[in-house]
TORLUMTI-335353 format. One record per residue (C-alpha): residue number from 0; residue in one letter; z, y, x. Coordinates in steps of 0.001 Angstrom, whole numbers. Example, Ala and Ser with C-alpha at 12.3 -4.5 7.8 and 13.67 -1.06 7.14 Angstrom:
TORLUMTI-335353
<rec 0, A, <7800, -4500, 12300>> <rec 1, S, <7140, -1060, 13670>> 
***
This chain:
TORLUMTI-335353
<rec 0, M, <109245, 83001, 106400>> <rec 1, R, <110228, 79808, 108232>> <rec 2, V, <107704, 77326, 109056>> <rec 3, A, <109029, 73788, 109569>> <rec 4, N, <105828, 72091, 110821>> <rec 5, L, <101950, 72776, 110659>> <rec 6, R, <101755, 71645, 106835>> <rec 7, S, <104893, 73295, 105437>> <rec 8, I, <105790, 77161, 105386>> <rec 9, Y, <108720, 78399, 103252>> <rec 10, L, <108376, 81828, 101868>> <rec 11, S, <111351, 83674, 99970>> <rec 12, S, <110283, 85251, 96823>> <rec 13, A, <110326, 88838, 98168>> <rec 14, E, <108044, 87409, 100946>> <rec 15, L, <105951, 85897, 98352>> <rec 16, K, <105821, 88772, 95962>> <rec 17, E, <104631, 91005, 99448>> <rec 18, A, <102157, 88841, 100209>> <rec 19, I, <100573, 89066, 96702>> <rec 20, I, <100770, 92200, 97011>> <rec 21, E, <98707, 92277, 100216>> <rec 22, Y, <96373, 90464, 98528>> <rec 23, I, <95688, 92303, 95660>> <rec 24, R, <95550, 95233, 97667>> <rec 25, T, <93086, 93951, 100381>> <rec 26, H, <91132, 92278, 97889>> <rec 27, Y, <90798, 94522, 94969>> <rec 28, G, <91377, 97917, 96989>> <rec 29, M, <93199, 101137, 96225>> <rec 30, H, <92294, 101434, 92860>> <rec 31, M, <94972, 99078, 91885>> <rec 32, K, <97364, 101035, 94104>> <rec 33, E, <99280, 101880, 90826>> <rec 34, T, <99834, 97776, 90223>> <rec 35, T, <100424, 97249, 93713>> <rec 36, D, <103213, 100170, 93825>> <rec 37, H, <104550, 99195, 90517>> <rec 38, M, <105190, 95520, 91880>> <rec 39, R, <106822, 96835, 94920>> <rec 40, H, <109371, 98970, 92801>> <rec 41, N, <110397, 96127, 90021>> <rec 42, S, <111413, 93155, 90237>> <rec 43, C, <109120, 90032, 89321>> <rec 44, S, <109869, 86268, 87990>> <rec 45, M, <107429, 83831, 89157>> <rec 46, K, <106990, 80157, 87765>> <rec 47, W, <104470, 77345, 87109>> <rec 48, T, <102572, 77115, 83808>> <rec 49, D, <102313, 73576, 82119>> <rec 50, S, <98455, 74180, 82812>> <rec 51, H, <99488, 74243, 86436>> <rec 52, E, <98775, 78037, 87228>> <rec 53, F, <100876, 80008, 89294>> <rec 54, V, <102305, 83515, 87181>> <rec 55, I, <104188, 86486, 88304>> <rec 56, L, <106066, 88293, 85824>> <rec 57, I, <106550, 92089, 86599>> <rec 58, N, <108948, 93695, 85174>> <rec 59, E, <108710, 97228, 83321>> <rec 60, E, <106119, 98642, 81383>> <rec 61, I, <102775, 99571, 83157>> <rec 62, E, <99081, 100034, 81418>> <rec 63, S, <96889, 96696, 81531>> <rec 64, K, <94021, 97036, 83351>> <rec 65, K, <91451, 94230, 83704>> <rec 66, L, <90707, 93097, 87302>> <rec 67, E, <87068, 93739, 88315>> <rec 68, N, <86922, 90800, 90039>> <rec 69, G, <88705, 88963, 88156>> 
***
């Protein structure tokens, strides 16, 4: 991570991926461990959608689950 000034923080894709994994872990708990482990061990692509949402696509298959708080 590189902090350029008080308003700009630059993250590599690996740092952003790890930050999202930690967010999921802390906000949704250990029942999401399979998902966070899957994210850690597979490549991800990240992009903005036309509706201005940030989406993370994780390679490889995993059973879909709905987040309780989502």
